[in-house]
C-alpha positions as CSV (number, residue, x, y, z in Angstrom):
1,M,15.9,20.3,-12.9
2,R,13.0,18.0,-13.8
3,F,9.3,18.1,-12.8
4,L,9.0,14.4,-12.4
5,P,7.3,12.2,-11.5
6,F,3.9,13.7,-12.1
7,L,1.7,12.7,-9.2
8,A,-0.8,10.4,-10.8
9,A,-2.1,8.9,-7.5
10,A,-3.5,12.0,-5.9
11,I,-6.0,11.1,-3.1
12,V,-7.9,13.8,-1.3
13,W,-10.9,13.4,0.9
14,S,-12.8,15.1,3.7
15,T,-15.6,14.4,6.1
16,A,-16.4,17.9,7.3
17,A,-20.1,19.1,7.0
18,A,-20.6,21.3,3.9
19,Q,-21.0,25.1,4.4
20,Q,-23.5,26.6,2.1
21,T,-21.5,29.7,1.2
22,A,-18.8,30.5,-1.4
23,T,-17.4,33.4,0.6
24,P,-13.9,32.6,2.0
25,P,-13.0,33.6,5.5
26,A,-11.6,37.1,6.0
27,P,-7.8,37.2,6.4
28,S,-6.3,38.3,9.7
29,A,-2.7,39.4,9.4
30,A,-2.3,39.8,13.1
31,Q,-2.9,36.1,13.8
32,P,0.0,33.7,13.8
33,L,0.7,31.4,10.8
34,S,-0.6,28.3,12.6
35,T,-4.0,30.0,13.0
36,A,-4.0,31.0,9.4
37,A,-3.4,27.3,8.4
38,E,-6.2,26.2,10.6
39,R,-8.6,28.7,9.1
40,V,-7.7,27.7,5.5
41,Y,-8.0,24.0,6.4
42,D,-11.5,24.5,7.9
43,H,-12.6,26.5,4.8
44,A,-11.2,24.0,2.3
45,R,-12.5,20.7,3.6
46,P,-16.1,20.8,2.5
47,R,-15.1,22.2,-0.9
48,I,-12.9,19.2,-2.0
49,V,-14.3,16.0,-3.6
50,Q,-12.6,12.7,-4.3
51,V,-12.3,11.8,-8.0
52,R,-12.2,8.1,-8.7
53,T,-11.5,6.2,-11.9
54,L,-13.2,2.9,-11.7
55,L,-12.6,-0.2,-13.9
56,V,-16.0,-0.8,-15.4
57,A,-15.7,-4.6,-15.5
58,A,-14.9,-4.9,-11.8
59,S,-16.7,-1.7,-10.5
60,R,-13.7,-1.0,-8.4
61,Q,-11.3,1.9,-8.3
62,S,-8.3,1.9,-10.6
63,S,-6.9,5.2,-9.5
64,I,-8.0,8.0,-7.1
65,G,-7.4,11.7,-7.3
66,S,-8.7,14.9,-5.9
67,G,-10.6,17.9,-7.2
68,F,-12.0,21.1,-5.8
69,V,-15.4,22.6,-6.3
70,V,-15.4,26.0,-8.2
71,S,-19.1,26.6,-8.8
72,A,-22.4,26.2,-7.0
73,D,-23.7,23.9,-9.8
74,G,-20.9,21.3,-9.1
75,L,-18.1,22.2,-11.5
76,V,-14.8,20.7,-10.2
77,I,-11.2,21.4,-11.2
78,T,-8.7,18.5,-11.1
79,N,-5.6,17.4,-13.0
80,Y,-5.9,15.9,-16.5
81,H,-3.7,13.0,-15.3
82,V,-6.3,12.2,-12.6
83,V,-8.9,11.5,-15.3
84,S,-6.5,10.5,-18.2
85,R,-7.4,6.8,-18.1
86,F,-11.1,7.6,-18.7
87,A,-10.3,10.2,-21.3
88,L,-8.3,7.8,-23.4
89,D,-10.4,4.7,-22.8
90,P,-14.0,5.5,-21.7
91,K,-15.3,2.0,-22.5
92,T,-12.9,0.5,-19.9
93,Y,-13.2,3.1,-17.2
94,R,-15.8,5.4,-15.6
95,L,-15.5,8.4,-13.3
96,E,-17.1,8.7,-9.8
97,Y,-17.0,11.3,-7.1
98,L,-17.2,11.2,-3.3
99,A,-18.5,14.3,-1.7
100,P,-17.6,15.4,1.9
101,D,-21.0,14.3,3.2
102,G,-20.4,10.8,1.9
103,T,-22.6,11.2,-1.2
104,K,-21.3,9.3,-4.3
105,G,-22.3,9.8,-7.9
106,S,-21.1,9.8,-11.5
107,L,-18.8,12.5,-12.9
108,E,-19.0,14.0,-16.4
109,L,-15.8,15.1,-18.1
110,L,-16.5,18.6,-19.5
111,A,-13.1,20.0,-20.7
112,I,-9.4,19.2,-20.6
113,D,-6.1,21.1,-20.9
114,V,-3.4,18.5,-21.5
115,A,-0.5,21.0,-21.7
116,H,-1.3,22.4,-18.2
117,D,-2.5,19.1,-16.8
118,L,-6.0,20.3,-16.0
119,A,-9.5,19.1,-16.4
120,V,-13.0,20.2,-15.5
121,V,-15.5,17.6,-14.3
122,K,-19.1,18.0,-13.1
123,V,-20.8,16.3,-10.1
124,E,-24.4,15.4,-10.5
125,R,-25.6,17.6,-7.7
126,G,-25.7,21.3,-6.9
127,G,-25.6,23.4,-3.7
128,L,-22.0,22.5,-2.8
129,P,-19.8,25.2,-1.3
130,Y,-17.0,26.3,-3.6
131,F,-13.7,27.9,-3.9
132,T,-13.0,31.2,-5.7
133,F,-9.8,32.3,-7.3
134,D,-7.3,34.8,-5.9
135,T,-7.5,37.9,-8.1
136,R,-3.8,38.6,-7.5
137,A,-2.9,35.2,-8.8
138,L,-5.0,35.7,-11.9
139,A,-3.3,39.0,-12.6
140,G,0.2,37.6,-11.8
141,T,0.8,40.0,-8.9
142,L,1.0,37.6,-6.0
143,P,4.2,38.6,-4.2
144,K,7.1,36.2,-3.8
145,G,7.5,35.0,-0.3
146,E,3.8,35.0,0.6
147,R,2.6,32.0,2.6
148,I,0.3,29.7,0.7
149,Y,-1.3,26.3,1.7
150,A,-1.3,23.1,-0.4
151,M,-4.0,20.5,0.4
152,G,-4.2,16.9,-0.4
153,N,-3.8,13.4,0.9
154,P,-0.1,12.5,0.7
155,L,0.5,8.7,0.4
156,D,-3.1,8.2,1.5
157,L,-2.3,9.1,5.1
158,G,-5.2,11.4,5.5
159,F,-6.3,14.9,4.5
160,T,-3.4,17.3,5.1
161,I,-2.6,20.9,4.7
162,V,1.0,22.0,3.9
163,E,2.2,25.5,4.6
164,G,4.8,26.7,2.2
165,T,6.1,29.7,0.2
166,Y,5.1,31.2,-3.2
167,N,8.2,31.7,-5.3
168,G,6.7,32.9,-8.5
169,L,7.0,31.2,-11.8
170,V,9.8,28.8,-12.6
171,D,12.3,30.8,-14.7
172,K,13.4,28.1,-17.1
173,S,10.2,26.5,-18.2
174,Y,8.3,26.8,-21.5
175,D,5.0,25.9,-19.8
176,E,4.3,28.1,-16.8
177,R,4.7,26.4,-13.4
178,I,4.7,28.0,-10.0
179,H,7.7,27.1,-7.7
180,F,6.2,26.1,-4.3
181,S,8.6,25.7,-1.4
182,G,6.6,23.0,0.5
183,S,6.2,19.3,0.6
184,I,4.1,17.9,-2.3
185,N,3.9,14.1,-2.3
186,A,2.1,11.5,-4.3
187,G,-1.5,11.8,-3.4
188,M,-1.8,15.5,-3.5
189,S,-2.3,16.0,-7.3
190,G,-5.3,18.0,-8.2
191,G,-5.6,19.5,-4.8
192,P,-6.0,23.3,-4.4
193,V,-3.3,25.6,-3.1
194,A,-4.8,28.7,-1.4
195,A,-3.6,32.0,0.1
196,S,-4.4,32.8,3.7
197,D,-7.9,34.1,2.8
198,G,-8.8,30.7,1.3
199,R,-8.8,31.8,-2.4
200,V,-7.0,29.5,-4.9
201,V,-3.7,30.5,-6.3
202,G,-2.7,27.2,-8.0
203,V,-3.2,23.5,-8.4
204,N,-0.9,20.8,-7.1
205,V,0.8,19.0,-10.0
206,A,4.3,17.7,-9.5
207,K,7.6,17.8,-7.5
208,A,11.3,17.8,-8.4
209,V,12.9,14.4,-8.1
210,G,15.9,14.5,-5.9
211,G,15.0,17.9,-4.3
212,E,13.7,18.8,-0.9
213,Q,10.4,20.7,-0.7
214,V,10.6,21.8,-4.3
215,G,7.0,21.5,-5.6
216,F,5.2,22.8,-8.7
217,L,1.8,24.2,-9.2
218,V,-0.3,25.0,-12.2
219,P,-1.1,28.8,-12.0
220,A,-4.7,29.6,-11.1
221,R,-5.3,31.6,-14.3
222,Y,-5.1,28.4,-16.4
223,A,-7.7,26.7,-14.2
224,A,-9.9,29.8,-14.5
225,Q,-9.6,29.9,-18.3
226,L,-10.5,26.2,-18.6
227,L,-13.4,26.7,-16.2
228,E,-14.7,29.5,-18.5
229,R,-14.3,27.3,-21.5
230,A,-16.3,24.5,-19.8
231,R,-19.1,26.9,-18.8
232,K,-19.4,28.0,-22.4
233,G,-19.6,24.4,-23.7
234,P,-20.4,22.2,-25.4
235,P,-19.2,19.5,-23.0
236,L,-16.5,17.1,-24.3
237,A,-18.1,13.9,-25.6
238,A,-16.5,10.9,-24.0
239,D,-15.9,9.2,-27.3
240,K,-14.1,12.4,-28.6
241,A,-11.8,12.9,-25.6
242,R,-8.9,10.9,-27.1
243,E,-9.2,12.9,-30.3
244,E,-9.1,16.2,-28.3
245,V,-6.0,15.0,-26.5
246,G,-4.3,14.5,-29.9
247,R,-5.5,17.9,-31.2
248,Q,-4.1,19.6,-28.1
249,L,-0.7,17.8,-28.4
250,D,-0.4,18.8,-32.0
251,A,-1.2,22.4,-31.3
252,W,1.3,22.4,-28.4
253,Q,4.2,21.0,-30.5
254,A,3.5,23.5,-33.3
255,A,3.6,26.4,-30.8
256,F,6.7,25.0,-29.1
257,Y,8.8,24.6,-32.2
258,D,7.6,28.0,-33.5
259,A,8.8,29.6,-30.2
260,L,12.1,27.6,-30.4
261,K,12.7,29.0,-33.9
262,A,11.7,32.5,-32.9
263,S,14.1,32.4,-29.9
264,G,17.0,31.7,-32.3
265,F,20.1,29.5,-32.3
266,R,23.8,30.0,-31.8
267,T,27.0,28.1,-32.6
268,A,28.6,26.2,-29.7
269,A,32.1,24.8,-29.6
270,V,32.6,21.2,-28.7
271,G,36.3,20.4,-28.8
272,P,37.5,21.1,-32.3
273,Y,33.9,20.9,-33.7
274,L,30.9,23.3,-33.8
275,G,27.3,22.4,-33.1
276,L,23.8,23.9,-32.8
277,E,22.6,25.4,-29.5
278,S,19.3,27.1,-28.8
279,T,19.1,30.5,-27.2
280,A,15.6,29.9,-25.8
281,P,15.6,30.7,-22.0
282,W,13.8,27.4,-21.3
283,I,16.5,25.3,-22.8
284,T,19.1,24.5,-20.1
285,C,22.6,23.2,-20.8
286,W,25.0,21.3,-18.6
287,A,28.5,20.0,-19.2
288,S,30.5,17.0,-17.9
289,T,33.7,15.2,-18.4
290,N,35.3,11.9,-17.4
291,A,38.7,13.4,-16.9
292,D,38.7,12.6,-13.2
293,A,37.3,9.1,-13.5
294,I,39.1,6.3,-11.8
295,P,40.4,4.0,-13.3
296,R,41.7,6.3,-16.1
297,P,39.3,6.1,-19.1
298,R,40.6,4.8,-22.4
299,T,38.5,7.4,-24.2
300,A,38.3,11.0,-23.0
301,A,34.8,12.4,-23.2
302,S,33.5,16.0,-22.8
303,T,29.8,16.2,-23.0
304,T,27.2,19.0,-23.3
305,R,23.5,18.2,-22.6
306,C,20.8,20.8,-23.4
307,S,17.2,20.1,-22.8
308,S,13.8,21.6,-22.1
309,T,12.8,21.1,-18.4
310,A,9.3,19.7,-18.4
311,G,7.3,17.1,-20.1
312,I,3.6,16.6,-20.8
313,F,1.7,13.8,-19.1
314,V,-0.5,11.9,-21.7
315,S,-1.0,8.5,-20.1
316,D,0.6,6.2,-17.5
317,S,3.0,5.1,-20.2
318,I,3.6,8.3,-22.1
319,L,5.4,11.5,-21.0
320,T,6.1,13.6,-24.0
321,G,7.0,17.1,-25.1
322,R,10.8,17.1,-24.3
323,L,13.6,18.3,-26.5
324,D,17.2,17.1,-25.8
325,I,20.4,18.1,-27.7
326,N,23.6,16.3,-26.7
327,Y,27.2,16.6,-27.9
328,S,30.1,14.4,-26.8
329,Y,33.6,15.1,-28.0
330,L,35.5,11.8,-27.8
331,K,39.2,11.3,-28.0
332,A,41.2,8.1,-27.8
333,V,43.6,8.0,-24.9
334,D,45.2,4.6,-25.4
335,L,43.0,3.0,-28.1
336,N,44.1,2.3,-31.6
337,A,42.0,3.3,-34.5
338,F,40.2,0.0,-34.7
339,Q,39.4,-0.1,-31.0
340,F,38.2,3.5,-31.1
341,A,35.9,2.8,-34.0
342,K,34.4,-0.1,-32.0
343,E,33.9,2.2,-29.0
344,L,32.1,4.7,-31.2
345,S,29.9,2.1,-32.6
346,Q,28.8,1.1,-29.1
347,R,28.2,4.6,-28.0
348,S,26.1,5.5,-31.1
349,R,23.5,2.8,-30.7
350,S,20.0,4.2,-31.1
351,G,18.7,2.7,-27.8
352,E,16.0,0.3,-26.9
353,N,13.5,-0.6,-29.6
354,R,10.4,-1.2,-27.4
355,R,6.9,-1.1,-28.6
356,G,3.7,-0.7,-26.6
357,R,0.0,-0.3,-26.8
358,R,0.3,3.4,-27.5
359,M,3.6,3.6,-29.4
360,T,4.8,1.7,-32.5
361,A,8.2,0.0,-32.6
362,Q,11.1,2.3,-33.5
363,E,12.2,2.2,-37.1
364,C,15.7,3.5,-38.0
365,R,17.5,4.5,-41.2
366,D,21.3,4.8,-41.3
367,D,23.3,6.7,-44.0
368,F,26.4,8.7,-44.7
369,V,25.7,12.4,-45.3
370,A,27.7,15.5,-46.4
371,V,26.1,18.8,-45.4
372,G,28.6,21.4,-46.6
373,A,32.2,22.2,-47.6
374,A,33.1,23.3,-44.0
375,A,31.6,20.2,-42.5
376,P,33.1,16.8,-41.7
377,A,31.5,13.7,-43.2
378,L,28.8,12.3,-41.0
379,R,27.2,9.0,-40.4
380,A,23.6,9.8,-39.5
381,T,20.9,7.6,-38.0
382,W,17.3,8.7,-38.1
383,C,14.9,6.8,-35.8
384,M,11.1,7.3,-35.4
385,R,8.3,5.9,-33.3
386,A,4.7,6.8,-34.0
387,Y,1.9,7.5,-31.5
388,R,-0.7,4.9,-32.3
389,E,-3.6,7.0,-31.1
390,F,-2.5,10.4,-32.2
391,E,-2.0,10.5,-35.9
392,G,0.9,12.7,-37.2
393,L,2.9,12.7,-33.9
394,Y,6.2,11.0,-33.4
395,D,9.2,10.5,-31.1
396,V,12.3,11.2,-33.2
397,T,16.0,10.7,-32.5
398,L,18.7,11.8,-34.9
399,L,22.3,10.6,-34.2
400,A,25.3,12.0,-36.0
401,L,28.9,10.7,-35.8
402,T,31.8,12.5,-37.5
403,Q,33.9,10.3,-39.8
404,D,36.9,12.6,-40.5
405,R,39.5,11.5,-37.9
406,D,40.5,8.1,-36.7
407,R,41.2,8.8,-33.0
408,E,38.7,11.6,-32.2
409,A,35.1,12.2,-33.1
410,L,32.0,14.2,-32.3
411,L,28.9,12.2,-31.4
412,A,25.8,14.4,-31.6
413,S,22.2,13.6,-31.0
414,I,18.8,15.4,-30.9
415,T,15.7,13.8,-29.4
416,M,12.3,15.3,-30.2
417,Q,9.2,14.0,-28.4
418,G,5.6,14.4,-29.7
419,I,6.6,16.2,-32.8
420,S,5.2,16.4,-36.3
421,H,7.2,14.9,-39.2
422,A,7.6,18.3,-40.8
423,N,9.0,19.9,-37.7
424,A,11.3,17.0,-37.0
425,V,12.8,17.1,-40.5
426,A,13.2,20.9,-40.4
427,L,15.0,20.9,-37.0
428,G,17.0,17.7,-37.8
429,R,18.3,19.3,-41.0
430,R,19.3,22.4,-39.1
431,F,21.0,20.3,-36.5
432,L,23.1,18.4,-39.1
433,E,24.0,21.6,-41.0
434,A,25.4,23.2,-37.9
435,I,28.1,20.5,-37.3
436,E,31.3,21.9,-38.7
437,W,35.0,22.1,-38.0
438,G,35.8,24.7,-35.4
439,R,39.6,24.7,-35.6
């Protein structure tokens, strides 16, 4: 299961007249669901603003997102990815809002939470009606099965309310996400999700690719925490936002790999070999084989893939924070030793060596290693790409191929995104040392 793509083109707007009260409408359990949706819709419309990222040179919008007002003095919650272009390049972009009454003005970026994809911005006016948070959502006591309502502008078709079901937190995820059974489409990012009384329980953020009505929300408590941080100040300086993104990414990876280590590891069998497997509940493993492939494969392959489920949106070109551990036990069916060696060489290539504005070109080092008396000889390839704007963070891939048998082998790889060099070396060493003969 993957929480991709992140919905970076959220568009939410409203033309309803603003109500000058923050008090949500009283719930009425006796009324049908359609009436509840209508009530929530009427309450929400004047409390949502459009968040625009404009290209300074052209004074035209580059991306559009949504936000919802959470204080009388104009503080607004949105997604980090809605304002990410401005955060990373404030000289090229600027932020603007459109209020329900048609008023436009500049936006100030006050605070960001990259890991939970949240931001707080401020409109340059007061007196707007605003949302409040659901106390049950903040306390984590909202019951599964309750009807909740996601709002946004899917595919720029117009302001929409989507009725769905609260299913609690996703079980297998390091960063907390709410599983929402309802349609979340591109254009709804940053929009509020409310209970039947109009109070916010979460923030639209993503959907599952290939699923039907499997959406994900940021829990309200993270929005409330970021709002409190923004209120305390000081506001985030525009020229320091990129630095703050890097600081948060570094803090996140440090906590993630500490949690991975604390969760522990176990030995997993892959054919006649052994390898490393995490016992963390948010690392999910799947297995596959080509035994039933037609035509009959010349190399039999049994593969195990273990990965964390979610990534962290940094920019339009960077989704980071994933960990993947893969093992493939390969055995020649009708290949000779030379042909099998050629096949292994093709399978163990390190992948594309692309560079970009935000990442350096990948650099690789290849060597033969011996990690212990009970371990087969290995050919290991270590590849790294650095984040140009975030010093000390890298994407690292370590490939290991056994060299002990001429017609069977273990091809193992571990990919670590947005990791420090020290954490990558420590986990990479542990990964190699776990590869042994099983029988």
